[in-house]
ZAMARGU-4260 file (C-alpha; in steps of 0.2 Angstrom, whole numbers, plus 5000, padded with zeros to 4 digits):
<rodrens>
0) 5100/4975/5065 | 5102/4961/5053 | 5096/4944/5058 | 5100/4926/5050 | 5089/4922/5035
5) 5075/4910/5039 | 5072/4894/5029 | 5057/4903/5020 | 5052/4922/5019 | 5034/4918/5017
10) 5030/4908/5033 | 5025/4922/5045 | 5016/4927/5055 | 5017/4915/5070 | 5002/4910/5080
15) 5003/4926/5090 | 5004/4937/5074 | 5023/4941/5075 | 5035/4943/5061 | 5051/4940/5071
20) 5050/4955/5084 | 5036/4964/5075 | 5017/4963/5074 | 5007/4956/5088 | 4991/4964/5094
25) 4991/4978/5106 | 4974/4983/5108 | 4961/4989/5121 | 4953/4975/5131 | 4936/4980/5124
30) 4943/4975/5106 | 4952/4959/5110 | 4936/4948/5109 | 4933/4956/5091 | 4950/4953/5086
35) 4949/4935/5091 | 4933/4933/5083 | 4940/4940/5067 | 4955/4928/5068 | 4943/4913/5069
40) 4933/4920/5055 | 4948/4923/5044 | 4956/4906/5048 | 4940/4898/5042 | 4937/4909/5027
45) 4955/4906/5020 | 4952/4887/5019 | 4934/4888/5013 | 4932/4885/4994 | 4916/4893/4993
50) 4924/4910/5001 | 4938/4909/4989 | 4927/4905/4974 | 4916/4921/4978 | 4931/4931/4980
55) 4939/4926/4964 | 4923/4928/4954 | 4922/4946/4961 | 4940/4950/4957 | 4937/4944/4939
60) 4920/4951/4936 | 4919/4967/4947 | 4936/4972/4949 | 4943/4967/4932 | 4957/4956/4937
65) 4969/4951/4931 | 4976/4968/4929 | 4988/4971/4914 | 5006/4969/4914 | 5013/4982/4903
70) 5030/4985/4894 | 5034/5004/4896 | 5043/5004/4880 | 5046/5023/4879 | 5051/5024/4897
75) 5064/5010/4894 | 5071/5019/4880 | 5072/5035/4890 | 5083/5026/4903 | 5094/5018/4889
80) 5097/5036/4882 | 5101/5042/4900 | 5114/5028/4902 | 5121/5032/4885 | 5123/5050/4889
85) 5132/5045/4904 | 5144/5034/4894 | 5136/5017/4898 | 5126/5003/4890 | 5112/5001/4903
90) 5094/5002/4902 | 5083/4988/4910 | 5067/4984/4902 | 5053/4992/4913 | 5036/4984/4916
95) 5022/4991/4925 | 5009/4980/4934 | 4994/4991/4931 | 4983/4989/4946 | 4977/5007/4943
100) 4966/4999/4930 | 4956/4991/4943 | 4938/4996/4948 | 4940/5012/4959 | 4957/5015/4952
105) 4969/5007/4964 | 4974/4991/4972 | 4964/4995/4987 | 4948/4986/4980 | 4958/4969/4981
110) 4958/4970/5000 | 4941/4978/5003 | 4931/4964/4993 | 4940/4951/5004 | 4936/4960/5020
115) 4918/4964/5016 | 4915/4946/5013 | 4922/4943/5030 | 4911/4956/5038 | 4896/4947/5030
120) 4902/4931/5036 | 4903/4937/5054 | 4886/4945/5054 | 4892/4963/5056 | 4880/4977/5050
125) 4891/4993/5049 | 4907/4996/5040 | 4920/5009/5046 | 4937/5013/5037 | 4952/5025/5038
130) 4959/5033/5023 | 4973/5045/5018 | 4974/5047/4999 | 4956/5042/4999 | 4958/5027/4988
135) 4955/5015/5002 | 4940/5026/5007 | 4933/5025/4990 | 4936/5006/4989 | 4928/5003/5006
140) 4913/5014/5001 | 4911/5005/4985 | 4911/4987/4993 | 4899/4994/5006 | 4887/5000/4993
145) 4889/4984/4983 | 4884/4974/4998 | 4871/4986/5006 | 4881/4991/5022 | 4881/5008/5029
150) 4899/5015/5029 | 4908/5028/5039 | 4925/5034/5033 | 4938/5043/5044 | 4950/5055/5034
155) 4962/5068/5040 | 4956/5086/5037 | 4972/5090/5028 | 4969/5075/5016 | 4950/5080/5014
160) 4957/5096/5007 | 4970/5089/4996 | 4960/5074/4990 | 4943/5083/4985 | 4939/5071/4970
165) 4940/5056/4982 | 4929/5064/4996 | 4916/5068/4983 | 4917/5050/4976 | 4914/5042/4994
170) 4899/5054/4996 | 4892/5048/4980 | 4894/5030/4985 | 4883/5034/5001 | 4897/5035/5014
175) 4898/5047/5028 | 4915/5055/5027 | 4921/5061/5045 | 4936/5074/5044 | 4948/5072/5058
180) 4955/5088/5064 | 4967/5082/5078 | 4986/5080/5075 | 4992/5085/5058 | 4974/5079/5050
185) 4982/5065/5041 | 4981/5046/5040 | 4988/5043/5057 | 4974/5054/5065 | 4961/5046/5054
190) 4966/5028/5060 | 4965/5034/5078 | 4948/5040/5076 | 4942/5024/5067 | 4949/5014/5082
195) 4939/5025/5094 | 4923/5022/5084 | 4927/5003/5084 | 4929/5003/5103 | 4912/5012/5104
200) 4902/5001/5092 | 4910/4984/5095 | 4895/4973/5092 | 4889/4979/5075 | 4904/4986/5067
205) 4918/4979/5055 | 4934/4989/5053 | 4940/4988/5036 | 4959/4992/5038 | 4967/4998/5022
210) 4985/4993/5024 | 4995/4978/5030 | 4997/4985/5048 | 4986/4985/5064 | 4984/4971/5076
215) 4985/4953/5071 | 4976/4946/5060 | 4975/4962/5049 | 4993/4962/5042 | 4991/4944/5037
220) 4974/4945/5029 | 4977/4961/5020 | 4994/4953/5013 | 4985/4938/5007 | 4971/4948/4999
225) 4984/4958/4990 | 4995/4944/4985 | 4984/4942/4970 | 4995/4956/4963 | 5012/4946/4964
230) 5004/4929/4959 | 4998/4937/4943 | 5015/4945/4940 | 5023/4928/4941 | 5012/4921/4928
235) 5011/4936/4917 | 5030/4938/4917 | 5033/4920/4912 | 5021/4922/4898 | 5029/4938/4892
240) 5048/4935/4895 | 5049/4916/4899 | 5057/4920/4916 | 5054/4930/4933 | 5059/4948/4934
245) 5077/4953/4941 | 5070/4968/4951 | 5053/4972/4959 | 5049/4990/4965 | 5034/4996/4974
250) 5029/5011/4985 | 5028/5008/5004 | 5017/5019/5016 | 5008/5006/5027 | 5013/4994/5013
255) 4999/4984/5007 | 5002/4986/4988 | 5021/4982/4991 | 5018/4966/5001 | 5005/4961/4989
260) 5018/4962/4975 | 5033/4956/4985 | 5026/4941/4995 | 5025/4928/4981 | 5043/4932/4976
265) 5051/4932/4993 | 5059/4915/4992 | 5065/4919/4974 | 5081/4926/4981 | 5088/4930/4964
270) 5074/4943/4963 | 5080/4960/4970 | 5066/4969/4979 | 5065/4988/4983 | 5052/4996/4994
275) 5051/5014/4992 | 5047/5026/5006 | 5041/5044/5006 | 5057/5055/5009 | 5047/5071/5009
280) 5060/5086/5010 | 5074/5075/5015 | 5079/5063/5029 | 5090/5076/5038 | 5074/5084/5046
285) 5058/5077/5051 | 5048/5082/5036 | 5047/5064/5028 | 5038/5048/5032 | 5053/5036/5030
290) 5050/5025/5046 | 5062/5011/5040 | 5076/5023/5035 | 5074/5035/5049 | 5064/5027/5063
295) 5065/5014/5077 | 5054/5001/5083 | 5039/5005/5094 | 5020/5002/5096 | 5006/5010/5086
300) 4989/5005/5080 | 4989/4988/5089 | 5006/4982/5082 | 5025/4984/5085 | 5034/4991/5070
305) 5046/5004/5064 | 5040/5021/5068 | 5044/5039/5067 | 5046/5045/5085 | 5056/5057/5096
310) 5067/5053/5111 | 5052/5051/5123 | 5043/5039/5111 | 5030/5052/5105 | 5025/5049/5087
315) 5031/5062/5074 | 5019/5069/5062 | 5030/5067/5047 | 5026/5074/5029 | 5024/5068/5011
320) 5017/5075/4996 | 5007/5059/4994 | 4993/5057/5006 | 4994/5039/5004 | 5012/5038/5010
325) 5009/5051/5024 | 5010/5039/5038 | 5024/5038/5052 | 5024/5019/5053 | 5024/5004/5041
330) 5017/4986/5041 | 5026/4974/5053 | 5031/4962/5039 | 5040/4976/5030 | 5049/4979/5047
335) 5054/4961/5048 | 5059/4961/5029 | 5069/4976/5032 | 5079/4968/5047 | 5081/4951/5038
340) 5089/4960/5023 | 5078/4952/5011 | 5070/4969/5005 | 5080/4985/5002 | 5070/5001/5007
345) 5075/5018/5000 | 5068/5035/5002 | 5062/5046/4987 | 5059/5065/4990 | 5044/5075/4985
350) 5053/5083/4971 | 5060/5066/4964 | 5042/5059/4964 | 5035/5075/4955 | 5048/5073/4942
355) 5044/5054/4939 | 5025/5059/4939 | 5028/5071/4924 | 5040/5059/4915 | 5028/5045/4915
360) 5013/5055/4910 | 5022/5063/4895 | 5032/5047/4889 | 5019/5033/4892 | 5002/5043/4892
365) 4999/5036/4910 | 4995/5048/4924 | 5001/5039/4940 | 4996/5043/4958 | 5009/5052/4968
370) 5011/5035/4978 | 5018/5025/4964 | 5027/5040/4957 | 5039/5037/4971 | 5042/5019/4965
375) 5044/5026/4948 | 5057/5038/4953 | 5067/5023/4960 | 5065/5014/4944 | 5071/5029/4934
380) 5087/5029/4946 | 5091/5011/4944 | 5086/5006/4926 | 5100/5016/4918 | 5113/5006/4929
385) 5107/4988/4924 | 5111/4979/4908 | 5097/4980/4895 | 5093/4961/4897 | 5088/4964/4915
390) 5069/4966/4919 | 5061/4978/4932 | 5043/4976/4937 | 5035/4990/4946 | 5017/4991/4954
395) 5007/5005/4947 | 4996/5004/4961 | 4985/5019/4959 | 4980/5032/4945 | 4983/5051/4946
400) 4965/5058/4944 | 4965/5061/4963 | 4981/5070/4963 | 4978/5083/4949 | 4973/5097/4962
405) 4990/5094/4972 | 5001/5093/4956 | 4992/5107/4948 | 4994/5119/4962 | 5013/5115/4963
410) 5015/5118/4945 | 5005/5135/4946 | 4989/5129/4937 | 4972/5134/4945 | 4960/5120/4944
</rodrens>
């Protein structure tokens, strides 16, 4: 369904937490007072100069922002050679927004710093979080250690096995990691358990949701904490090229790194935007996590959004080689941007992501996480088709240390 374009793509959500038909807050009655308290605290904090000043200071001196904007010269030349081999003259310039250089190795720290300040502001004494790839779990454990909070992280048992380095990092940071064996033992199941914990410990506990999903106001506040990415790209690209990029590309699981890059550009309609979903083994079966390309609207984890579900409305497990994209839904703002036509969402398979992972590593000396490797595969597809004076900016949202066991096993190495 395509809807008429609004006057601005940056105004949502409305006062009920809706982006068009998506979003809202579908939560247990026990949780509603906490959600309303969080909304009040967030509305106060986002207009509080002291809160914003502390967050800016932490972003600079703890996280290491601004993260670099990097011209991927050898990857650009690779795409130009590919275009020439096909008889063309394309090969757009490729830039990486290097959020993998942040403290903890991904974009997740941007959001966790903002939310830990909210938790302290609300007088909470205990932190819980869910994680898939482990990067959000590490970031949540990091800020909990920094501010002296006990931290409990729920992680699917499947992800615990394939993300061993991050599990150990969380434990080093003092967090208690709870493996979740229900379902497929992945991100969906971890989020289910975190919500159960929250219902049980309503007074003391703050739930740091890691993606731009969940009940209102989480999609908004996560987006706003992550929008530092896109704001920096605007300034850095003007300094580097004297203009905005022609194309933005980011991986989309729940969608926090992507909405952080996209949101400051949504009203710049000359900028083409691609969100890249996990195509797994292909969309013809059920072994993928491309909810926008192959799902339909429903309700999960407190919000209405596009979901992978069967004819009876039961949520499908899905599949991705990337633990961070292995989620059968997506943030509600992405669902609205999909239906409005402002952002184009495309699937990339496991195989394509692995090829991009290796190409980037060998040409640029940057080992990407498997999540941004999906975005990189899309960049490698479109860059040879664009003129050489065009500019693509991709969010390198995580580093690949955590994925060496997964990739090594596939490549036949025993680590």
